[in-house]
N, C-alpha and C positions, 0 to 999 in steps of 0.2 A: 174662611176669610179670603184665601187666595182666589177661590172660585167666584166669590161675590165681587172681588176687585177686578179680576180679569174678564170673566164671562158676564157678570151682572152689571159691570160698569160703575160699581159703587166707588165713591171718593174716599180718601183717607178720613176726611171729617165725618162722613156718614158712618163709616166703620167704627170710628172712635166713639161716636154717640151710641151706636148699636151695642158695642161690647163694653161700654162704660170704662174705657181706659183712654189714656192720652194719645194724641195723634202720633207723637214720636214713637210710642210703644208699638202702635200698629205698623208704622213704617219699618221699624227694626225687625219685627216678626215676619213681615212679608219678605224683606231682603234676606233673612235667614233661610227662607224657603226657596230662594232663588228667583223671586218675582221681580221683574223689572219695573221700577217705579216710574210712573208717568211724570213728565215735566210739569212744573207749576203752571196752573192756568189752563191746562188741556183737559179735555173730557175723554173718558174711556168709551170705546165703542161696545155697547152692550149687545149680547146675543138675545134672541127671543127668550122671554122669561121662562118658558117651559123647558128650554135647553138648560138653563141654569138650575132649575128645579130638579131636572133629571140627574145632573151631575152631583148635586148635593145629596140626593136620595141614594145614588150609587155609592157615595162615600160612607153611607151607614147612618145618615141622619133620619129621624122619624118623619113621617108625613106632616105631623103637627109642627115639628121644628122647621121643616122646609117651607111650609106655608107661612109661618111667622116671619122667617127671614125675608121672604119675597113679598110679604104684604097680603097674604090670602088666608082665609079660614081653612080648617082641616078639610071640610067637605069640598071646597072649591079646588084646593091643591090636589086632592085625591082624584077628582074628575079630570083635571088637566094632565096629570101623570098617566092616567088610563088612556086618555085620548091620544097621548103621544106614543102609546105602545109600550110604556114602561111596565115590566112585570113586577107587581107589588109583592113584598114579603108578607108572610103571615103576620098578623098584628101581634105585637109583643116580642117578635124575634129580634135579637140584637146581633150585630156582626162583630163579636168579640175578637175574631181573628184579624180584624182590620184596625185594631187599636194602634195608633202611632205613638209608641212609648217615648222615643227620642224627642218628638215634638212636645209631648206632655212634660218632659223634664225641662226642656228649654223654656217653656212658658212659665213653669214654676220658678225657675231660677232668674226670671227677668226683672224683678220678682213679682209674681201675682199670687193671690191666695189660692188655696186648693179649690174653693168653691168657684172662683172665677175661671180657673183652668178647666174644671169639670164642665162648666157651662159652655166654654169655648170649644171643647172637644166633644160635646154632645153626650156626656155620660154623667152618672151620679157622683156625688161627693165621695161615697165609699169606694166606688170603683177607681176613681182617680187617686185616692189616697193609697189604696192597695197596690196599684201599679207603680206609684212613686217609690213605695217601700221595697217592692220587688226589684226595682231598678237600682237599689242601693242609695237612694237619695236620703240625706239627713233632713228631716222635716223641721221647719222653724217652730220654736215654741210660740204659742199664741200671745204670750206676754211680750214678745219682741216684734209684734206686728208694727210695721213702719207707720201705719196710719194712726196708731194709738200711743206711740211713744212720746212722752212729754217730759222725760227726766232730763236733768241738766247733765251734760257730758263734760267731765272734768279731765283734762289731759294729765298723764302720769308725770312724776318728777323726772324719770328716766325713760326715754323713748323705748317702746317695745319692739320685739323682733318682727321680721317679715312674715314668719309663720302665723303670728297673731293677726296680721292683716287678712290673710286668707281665711282664718277661722271666723273672724267677725263677719266677713263677706258671706260665708256659709250660713251664718245665723240671721242674715237678713238686713244687716246694717248697710247704709249707703256710704258713698265715698267720703262725704264730709264728716259723717259720724265716725267712720274708721280713722280718719285723720285726727280727729279730736281725741278719740279714745286711746290711740297709740302714741300721740305726740309726734307723729311723722309728717313730712311735707307731702304736698300733692304729688310731686314727681315720684317720691318713694312709694306711695300707695299705688299709683298708676303702674309703676314698673313691676311691683310684686304681683299685682293682679294680672298684668299682661303675661308675665312669665308662666302663670298657671292657667292661661287661656280663659280668664274670667273677665267679664265686662263690668266696668265700674258702674254702680248704680248711683243715680243722682235723685234726690228727693223731688217730687213733683211740685210745681208752683201753681197755685190756684189761678193766677193771672196769665199763665203760659210763658213766664219769663224764664229764660235759660240761666239758672242760678250758677251752673258751672262756668259758663262763658262770662257771666258777670264777675265772678271771683277771679277768673284768669285775667280779665282786663284790669281789675283793681290792683292785683298784685304786680302788674307790669308798669303801672303808672302811679300807684299809691295816692290816688285822688278820687274821692267819691263824686266830686263835681264833674270830672272828666268822664268817668264811667257813666254817670247819668246822662251827660250830653251825647255820648256815642250811642247809647241804647234808648235814647228818647224817653227817659224816666225822670222822676224827681230825685233829688239827692237824698231825701228822707227814705224813699223806697229802696234805694241802693243800700243805705246804712242798715235798714231793717233786714234785708236779705243777707248782708254780711254777718250780722249778728246770728241769724238763724243757721247760717252755714258754719259758724264757729270760726270765722276769719277775723283775727284781730286787726285793728287799725294800724296802718304803717306810716312811718315818718319818711321813708324812702322806698323806691321800688325794690321788690324782692330780687336779689341777684340770681336766684335759681329759676325765676320765672322766665319762660320763653316769651318772645315778643308776641303780642296779640295782634290779630289782623281782622278788622271788621270793615270790609270795603263798602263804599257807598259814594256815589257821585253827586256833587252839588250842581245846580244849574250853571254856575260860572265855569265849571270844568268842561261841560259840553260846548259852551261858547268858546273857551280857549282852544279846544280841539279844532273847531271850525276856523278860528283865526290862524292857527299854525298851519293847517292844511292849505289854506289860501295863500299864506305867505310862502310856503314851499313851492307853490305854482308860480310865484313871481308877481302876485298882485300887489298893487301899491296900497299903502296904509289907508288912504282916504277911501279907496274902493272897498276895502275889507270892512272899514268902519260902517259904511253905508249898507253893506250886505248883511252884517250881523246886528246892525242897529245899536252900536255902542259908540262912545266918543273915540276920536282918533288917538287921543292921549292914552286911553286904556289899551287900545290895540298895540300901540308902540311899546307900552309897558310889558304886555304879555310876550311880545317878540323879544324884547331885551332880556327878560328873565330867562327864557328858554334857550338863549344863546349860550348860557353857562355850559361849560364842557362836561359837567356832571349833571345828568338829567335828574337824579335823585335830589341833589342839593337844590336844583332849580324848582322842583315841585315843593320842597319844604319851604323855600322862600316865598313862592307864590301863595301857598296856603296861609303862610304867616300874614301876607298882605291882605288876605281875605278875612282876617280876624280869628283864625283857628289858633288855639293854644298849642304849646309843644306836646302836651299829652294827647290831645285829639289828633294831631298830625301823626304821632307815633302809632296810634291804634289804626288810623285810616290807611296808613302806608305799610303797616306790619313791621315797623322798625323799633329798635330799643330806644327808650326815652333819652338815654345819654347820647346816642348818635344824633338825634334831632337837636338836642341842646348844643352839642359840639358844632354842628353846622351853623346854627344861629349865632353862637358865640363867635365863630370864626368870621362870619359876615360883619357882625357888630365891631369886632376888633379892627378889621380892615377899614371899615367905615370911619372909625375914630382916628386911626393912625395915618391914613393916606392924606398928604397935603393937597390942597386945592386952592389955586390962586383966585378962582372965580366960584360963584355959587354953583355947585355941582349937583347933578341929578343922582341921588343915592343909588339908583338902579344901574347906572353906568359902572359902578364899582364892582359889579358882578363879573365883568370881563377880566380874564387873567392878564 
């Protein structure tokens, strides 16, 4: 996989399609092997295809497998390898001494099935299973396959111990299933798995939605509508995934939940940056308005808001004027919902209590 990504120039999406696993799994596996992932939108520089074929063949793959990976028949791949001066092994010979057992174990614990792991490592099911057993790996029972599990997970009356978290992980359950079966919080499960050097598994979503992120956002704002708006989903889709993850509906944000942060710039934010940059250079409001093609009153509004001594509060108030709810503001800025509400309440209180002999512009109340 690393050879195809680095030498062959394959994208993560192409590898995911080739190996029949999710893109995130491919990315994690490559990073585990020390491969530097290319930036989004950039293409890898591929070596001549015969170079990639030679590397794959030297790793122990068969000519047939090498040809399939690179898009050639067995005969064509063999001719290309011979023309490149590669010394071919006698047909049927296997390089057993080159088995990467640690990698085999990591793939199985990711978790993938033995058959998938065997295919990815270029070996038979029996060989892969034998090597896993020799490495001391406890194989998951077929009945606990994540893809076939449809039983209802009922939490216990009394939360179970941390050792149970680790045991369930070893049996192939993902993070949400473990949380449900043990009656423990997300933080408790994460902490126990981290202490044992285990990576939390999250069940795959057929639409590519990050269910773990979805649940994290929901727990920090306790609103399916806000979660849907931030992730550009429908509220019904959010509720469906909350049910699948075993996350009960909340009346208030979970006090144990860390603030969620899903950054994203709206068009008005880019415009605000231009306005503030020009204002800092001393340009007059009329000239700024003409340059950014907005009304002079809006330019003055942006400048007044960002004169607030607390830039965080200024951004909260600006987002509010653009119609964002307190929950959306909290997630976009990575703040706790109560912090956002406190800032808004403080502004509203000052607005109501400050006397004004004339009709005042509410934004002037932002000044200390």
